[in-house]
C-alpha positions as CSV (number, residue, x, y, z in Angstrom):
1,M,103.5,115.9,95.5
2,N,105.1,113.0,97.4
3,V,103.4,112.2,100.7
4,D,104.3,109.8,103.5
5,V,100.8,108.4,103.7
6,L,97.8,108.3,101.4
7,A,94.7,107.2,103.3
8,I,91.8,106.1,101.1
9,G,88.2,105.7,102.1
10,A,85.2,104.6,100.0
11,H,83.1,107.6,101.2
12,P,83.7,110.9,102.9
13,D,84.1,110.2,106.6
14,D,85.4,106.7,106.2
15,V,89.0,107.6,106.9
16,E,88.0,109.7,109.9
17,L,85.8,107.0,111.4
18,G,88.3,104.2,110.7
19,I,91.7,105.6,111.3
20,G,91.2,109.3,112.2
21,G,93.3,109.0,115.3
22,L,96.2,107.4,113.5
23,V,96.0,110.1,110.7
24,H,96.1,112.8,113.4
25,K,99.0,111.2,115.2
26,L,101.1,110.8,112.1
27,A,100.4,114.4,111.1
28,Q,101.4,115.6,114.5
29,R,104.6,113.8,114.2
30,G,105.4,115.6,111.0
31,R,104.3,113.1,108.4
32,R,102.7,114.4,105.3
33,V,99.3,112.7,105.1
34,A,96.8,113.1,102.2
35,L,93.3,111.8,102.2
36,L,91.4,110.4,99.2
37,D,87.7,109.6,99.1
38,L,86.6,107.3,96.3
39,T,82.9,108.5,96.2
40,R,81.0,111.7,97.1
41,G,78.7,109.6,99.4
42,E,75.6,110.6,97.4
43,M,73.6,107.6,98.6
44,G,74.2,108.4,102.3
45,S,71.3,109.1,104.5
46,R,73.1,111.7,106.6
47,G,73.7,114.9,104.6
48,T,73.9,115.9,100.9
49,P,77.1,115.3,98.9
50,D,77.9,119.0,99.3
51,E,77.4,118.9,103.0
52,R,79.6,115.8,103.3
53,A,82.3,117.5,101.2
54,E,82.4,120.5,103.5
55,E,82.5,118.2,106.6
56,A,85.3,116.2,104.9
57,R,87.3,119.4,104.2
58,K,87.0,120.5,107.8
59,A,87.9,117.1,109.1
60,A,91.0,117.0,106.9
61,D,92.1,120.4,108.4
62,I,91.5,119.1,112.0
63,L,93.4,115.9,111.4
64,G,96.3,117.8,109.9
65,A,96.1,116.3,106.4
66,V,98.0,118.2,103.7
67,C,95.2,117.8,101.3
68,R,92.0,115.9,100.5
69,E,90.6,114.9,97.1
70,N,87.7,112.9,95.7
71,V,87.8,110.4,92.8
72,A,84.0,110.8,92.2
73,L,83.3,107.1,91.6
74,P,79.6,106.2,92.0
75,D,78.5,105.7,95.6
76,G,77.1,102.1,95.8
77,G,79.0,101.2,92.7
78,V,82.6,100.9,93.7
79,A,84.1,97.9,91.9
80,N,87.5,96.6,91.1
81,T,87.2,97.2,87.3
82,A,89.8,98.4,84.8
83,E,87.7,101.6,84.3
84,Q,87.7,102.5,88.0
85,Q,91.4,101.5,88.4
86,R,92.2,104.0,85.5
87,K,90.4,106.7,87.5
88,L,92.4,106.0,90.7
89,V,95.8,105.5,89.1
90,P,96.5,109.2,88.5
91,F,95.9,110.0,92.1
92,L,98.4,107.3,93.2
93,R,100.9,108.6,90.7
94,K,100.3,112.2,91.9
95,Y,100.9,111.5,95.6
96,R,103.5,108.7,95.3
97,P,102.8,107.6,98.9
98,A,105.4,105.8,101.0
99,A,102.6,104.1,102.7
100,L,99.1,103.4,101.5
101,F,96.1,102.9,103.8
102,A,93.1,101.2,102.2
103,P,89.8,99.8,103.5
104,M,90.1,96.3,105.0
105,R,88.2,93.3,103.8
106,P,85.9,91.6,104.4
107,D,83.4,94.3,105.1
108,R,79.6,94.3,105.2
109,H,79.4,97.4,103.0
110,P,79.9,96.4,99.4
111,D,81.8,99.7,98.6
112,H,84.2,99.1,101.4
113,D,84.9,95.5,100.4
114,A,85.4,96.4,96.8
115,A,87.6,99.4,97.6
116,H,90.2,97.1,99.1
117,G,90.8,95.2,95.9
118,L,90.4,98.4,93.8
119,V,93.1,100.2,95.7
120,R,95.4,97.2,95.8
121,D,95.2,96.6,92.1
122,A,95.3,100.3,91.0
123,N,98.4,100.7,93.2
124,Y,100.1,97.9,91.2
125,F,99.1,99.5,87.9
126,A,100.2,102.9,89.0
127,G,103.8,101.6,89.3
128,L,103.9,100.5,85.7
129,A,105.5,102.7,83.1
130,R,102.6,102.2,80.6
């Protein structure tokens, strides 16, 4: 499934809080936008992972995203490692985004900061044939 944009956040709600307005605007203009959360947010203090997943699903609908998935990396343990890159690469190959939105760095939250490098490097490896 090719998409125009794949927006990636470290946790459920990161995309909405960071670039939700942009995602909505792109979707309203006919762009196919997919959302991808790296973790389930299980360490968060506001809601259980199941509650956060339901909120994320509803938010994706409201924003006009064509789909939303979760890589299920460990919350509080996002790292730019070969193991985590290998978990992310299949999603990048599945969606083949024309544009990739990833967390910026530096960021105070360790998962957000690590997510930047993880997405950048996994995107490189997703483009390799082997």
